C-alpha positions in Angstrom: -3.8 -22.2 -11.2 -0.1 -22.3 -11.6 2.1 -21.0 -8.7 2.3 -17.2 -9.1 4.4 -15.1 -7.0 4.0 -11.5 -5.4 6.6 -9.7 -3.9 7.7 -7.0 -1.7 10.7 -4.7 -0.9 13.2 -4.0 -0.2 12.6 -0.6 0.6 15.3 2.6 0.6 15.3 4.4 3.4 12.4 6.3 4.7 12.5 10.1 4.7 9.9 12.3 6.4 10.5 15.2 3.9 11.6 13.1 0.4 8.2 14.4 -1.4 7.3 17.4 0.0 10.0 19.8 2.3 8.8 21.6 5.0 5.8 24.0 3.8 2.4 25.1 4.7 0.0 24.5 2.0 -2.9 26.6 1.0 -6.6 25.1 -0.9 -5.5 27.1 -3.9 -2.2 26.1 -4.5 -1.5 22.2 -2.8 1.5 21.0 -2.2 5.0 21.8 -3.8 6.4 18.4 -4.3 9.9 19.2 -3.8 11.4 16.7 -2.1 14.7 14.6 -2.8 12.4 12.2 -4.9 10.8 14.7 -7.1 11.5 16.1 -10.5 9.3 18.0 -12.6 7.1 18.5 -9.7 6.5 14.8 -10.1 7.9 12.4 -6.8 9.1 8.9 -8.1 9.2 6.6 -5.3 12.1 3.7 -4.6 9.4 1.0 -5.1 5.6 1.6 -4.5 4.8 2.2 -0.9 3.0 4.4 1.6 3.3 8.0 1.6 3.5 9.5 4.9 2.3 13.1 6.3 3.8 15.0 9.4 2.1 17.8 10.9 3.2 20.4 13.6 -0.5 21.4 14.2 -3.5 20.0 14.2 -4.8 19.5 10.6 -7.3 17.2 11.7 -10.6 19.0 10.1 -8.9 19.2 7.0 -8.4 16.6 3.7 -5.4 15.4 2.0 -6.0 14.2 -1.1 -3.1 12.4 -2.9 -2.8 11.3 -6.8 0.0 9.0 -8.1 0.4 6.0 -10.4 0.4 2.2 -8.8 2.3 -0.6 -9.4 1.4 -1.1 -13.0 1.2 2.9 -13.7 -2.5 3.1 -13.6 -3.7 6.6 -11.8 -4.9 6.4 -8.3 -5.8 8.6 -5.8 -7.0 8.7 -1.7 -8.5 11.3 0.1 -7.6 11.4 4.1 -7.4 13.3 7.2 -4.8 15.5 7.9 -3.0 14.3 10.9 -3.2 16.5 14.5 0.6 17.1 14.6 1.3 13.8 14.3 1.8 11.8 11.4 -0.6 9.3 9.0 0.1 7.7 5.8 -2.0 6.5 3.2 -3.5 3.8 2.3 -2.3 2.7 -1.1 1.6 2.4 -2.2 2.1 5.0 -5.1 5.0 4.6 -7.4 4.8 8.1 -8.5 3.5 11.2 -6.7 1.8 13.8 -9.0 -0.3 15.8 -7.2 -1.3 16.7 -3.2 -4.3 18.7 -2.0 -5.5 19.9 0.7 -9.4 21.3 1.5 -8.2 24.4 3.4 -5.4 26.3 4.2 -2.7 24.3 6.8 -2.8 25.4 10.4 1.5 25.3 10.1 3.7 23.4 8.5 4.1 19.8 6.8 6.4 17.4 5.5 5.5 14.3 2.9 7.4 11.5 2.7 7.8 7.7 2.9 7.9 5.2 6.0 8.8 1.6 6.0 5.5 0.4 5.1 4.5 -0.8 1.6 2.2 -3.7 -0.2 3.1 -6.0 -2.4 1.3 -5.8 -5.8 -2.5 -7.6 -5.4 -3.0 -11.1 -6.9 -6.3 -11.8 -8.4 -7.0 -15.4 -7.2 -9.6 -18.0 -10.2 -12.9 -18.2 -8.9 -13.2 -21.0 -11.4 -10.3 -23.5 -9.9 -10.8 -25.5 -7.0 -10.9 -23.1 -3.7 -8.2 -24.9 -1.7 -4.8 -22.3 -2.2 -1.5 -23.3 -1.0 1.1 -20.5 0.0 4.8 -20.3 0.8 5.8 -16.9 1.8 9.9 -16.5 1.8 12.1 -14.2 3.7 15.2 -12.2 2.7 17.2 -10.0 5.4 15.4 -8.7 8.1 11.6 -8.3 7.4 7.9 -8.4 9.7 5.1 -8.6 7.4 1.7 -10.0 7.1 -0.3 -12.2 4.3 -3.6 -10.1 3.8 -6.7 -11.2 1.3 -10.1 -9.5 0.6 -13.6 -10.4 -0.7 -13.6 -6.6 -1.9 -13.3 -6.2 -5.8 -12.7 -2.7 -7.4 -13.5 -4.3 -10.7 -17.2 -5.6 -9.9 -19.6 -5.6 -11.7 -22.9 -4.9 -9.2 -21.0 -3.9 -6.3 -17.6 -2.2 -6.6 -14.9 -1.2 -3.6 -13.4 1.5 -4.6 -9.6 0.9 -4.6 -8.7 2.9 -1.3 -11.9 1.4 0.4 -10.9 -1.9 0.0 -11.0 -3.8 3.8 -7.6 -6.4 4.0 -8.2 -8.9 6.7 -5.0 -10.7 8.2 -4.6 -14.4 7.5 -6.7 -16.3 10.1 -3.1 -18.9 10.3 -1.1 -16.3 13.1 1.7 -18.2 11.7 2.1 -15.8 8.6 0.8 -12.5 10.9 3.6 -10.1 12.0 5.9 -13.3 10.7 9.4 -12.7 10.3 10.5 -15.8 8.9 9.8 -18.7 6.1 6.3 -20.0 6.6 3.5 -22.1 4.9 -0.2 -21.8 4.9 -3.3 -22.7 3.2 -6.8 -21.1 2.2 -9.7 -23.5 2.6 -11.3 -21.1 0.0 -10.2 -18.6 -2.9 -10.1 -14.6 -1.9 -10.8 -12.4 -5.1 -7.7 -10.4 -3.8 -4.4 -11.3 -1.7 -1.1 -9.1 -1.2 1.8 -9.4 1.2 2.1 -6.5 3.6 5.4 -5.3 4.7 5.4 -3.9 8.2 8.7 -3.0 8.7 12.3 -4.4 7.5 15.0 -4.0 5.4 14.5 -7.1 3.7 11.7 -8.4 1.3 9.1 -11.2 0.9 7.7 -13.6 -2.0 4.8 -15.2 -1.3 3.8 -17.9 -3.7 0.3 -19.1 -4.5 -1.4 -22.5 -5.9 -4.6 -23.2 -6.0 -5.2 -27.0 -6.8 -6.8 -27.1 -10.0 -9.2 -26.0 -12.4 -13.0 -26.3 -11.9 -14.5 -29.5 -12.2 -17.0 -30.9 -15.0 
C-alpha cells in the first residue's frame, strides 16, 4: 500500500449556539436550526466535527437524534441521551446538520453548537497487504491528538457495526495518545480502520500510514 495521509484540523473557534440558538424544542417540531452556521434550515460546519448540546435542565430521560452528512457528503445519523443540565456531544463528525429531533418536549432551554473536538476521515487499511504498518504524525500549530484504530466495520457483510457504535481504541503506543508533537509509531497488525482524534487545539495533524508490502504468494 502506498503511503496514505489523513488530516484533522484546524477548527474554527467553538461556539455553543452556532447551529441552534437557545430554544425549548418539542417532540412534534424538533429543533429549529437557526444559528450562525445555518442557512435554509441546514447548518454547514467549517470542517466535519462534533455537535455540542448544552442544556439548562435535566434532559436525561430524553433522546436527541442528529441527522446530517459526513466528510464525503454521505448521510449520517445518531441518537444520544440528553444531558442533565450540562453538555454532551455526538460521537460522529458532521459536515452538515440537516435535522435534530427530540423524543419528548424539552424541560428547559437548549443550545446546539460546536466544541473543540473532531476526527479525521476514516482510513481503511488493506487486509490483503502485509500486516505491519508504519505511521508518522506531523503537527502544525498547537494541538493535542490521539491515534485510534478499530476492527469494527459498518460495511462488514456478516457482522456490520453502525458507524455511531464503532469502538475506537487508542493506540497502545502511549507516545501517540494525547500527543502534542510530531511522532512516529507502528502497528504489528493492520486494523480495519484508523483515524486521528483531535482532542483540542488550534492547529492540525496529518497522519501518514504505510503498509510494508503486498500479500505474499
